[in-house]
C-alpha positions in Angstrom: 0.0 0.0 0.0 1.4 3.4 -1.0 1.7 6.4 1.3 0.4 9.9 1.0 1.9 11.9 -1.9 3.0 8.8 -3.9 1.6 7.8 -7.2 -0.1 4.5 -7.7 -1.3 2.7 -10.8 -4.8 1.2 -10.5 -6.7 -1.2 -12.8 -10.4 -1.4 -12.8 -11.4 -5.0 -12.3 -14.6 -4.9 -14.4 -13.4 -2.7 -17.4 -9.7 -3.3 -17.3 -9.0 0.5 -17.5 -5.8 1.7 -15.9 -5.2 5.0 -14.3 -2.5 6.8 -12.2 -3.5 8.7 -9.2 -1.7 10.6 -6.4 -2.5 9.2 -3.0 -4.3 11.6 -0.7 -5.2 8.9 1.9 -4.6 5.2 2.0 -6.7 2.8 4.0 -6.5 -1.0 4.1 -10.3 -1.4 4.2 -11.5 1.4 2.0 -8.6 1.6 -0.5 -7.2 4.9 -1.8 -8.5 8.4 -1.8 -6.7 9.6 -4.9 -6.3 12.7 -7.0 -6.6 12.0 -10.7 -5.1 14.0 -13.7 -8.1 16.3 -13.6 -7.4 17.2 -9.9 -10.6 15.5 -8.9 -10.6 13.3 -5.7 -12.2 9.9 -5.7 -12.2 6.7 -3.6 -10.8 3.6 -5.3 -12.1 0.7 -3.4 -10.0 -2.6 -3.4 -13.0 -4.6 -4.4 -13.3 -2.6 -7.7 -9.6 -1.5 -8.3 -6.4 -3.5 -8.2 -3.0 -1.9 -7.6 -0.6 -2.5 -10.5 3.2 -2.2 -10.5 3.7 -1.0 -14.0 3.6 2.8 -14.0 5.5 3.1 -17.3 4.3 5.5 -20.0 3.3 2.5 -22.2 0.6 1.5 -19.8 -0.5 4.8 -18.4 -0.4 8.3 -20.0 -0.1 11.1 -17.4 -1.7 14.4 -18.5 -1.1 13.5 -22.2 2.7 14.0 -22.0 5.1 11.6 -23.5 7.7 10.6 -20.9 11.1 9.4 -22.0 12.9 6.8 -20.0 15.9 8.3 -18.1 18.5 6.2 -19.8 17.4 7.4 -23.3 17.7 11.1 -22.6 20.5 12.9 -24.4 23.4 13.9 -22.3 24.2 17.6 -22.4 27.6 18.7 -23.4 29.8 20.6 -21.0 30.8 24.0 -22.5 34.3 23.6 -21.2 34.9 20.5 -23.4 34.9 22.2 -26.8 34.6 25.9 -26.0 31.1 26.1 -27.6 28.0 27.1 -25.7 24.8 25.2 -26.0 
């Protein structure tokens, strides 16, 4: 179970839809009170929602932004290396 402020991926057990929410309150009986991408708060009951581990951009889109994996980001050049400014 995640703590307040963390992001959690949830999958609806009936429709199979996946979402990412920011945890406002976590309760072992009632589930998560979470804030979605539209800044609306809702309860996600464990009988209807399952926590998923995959929070990758392939499974869930956050606010319509494409997120690049950290290892594929281009390294910036140091201006001292070649005397050119970026």
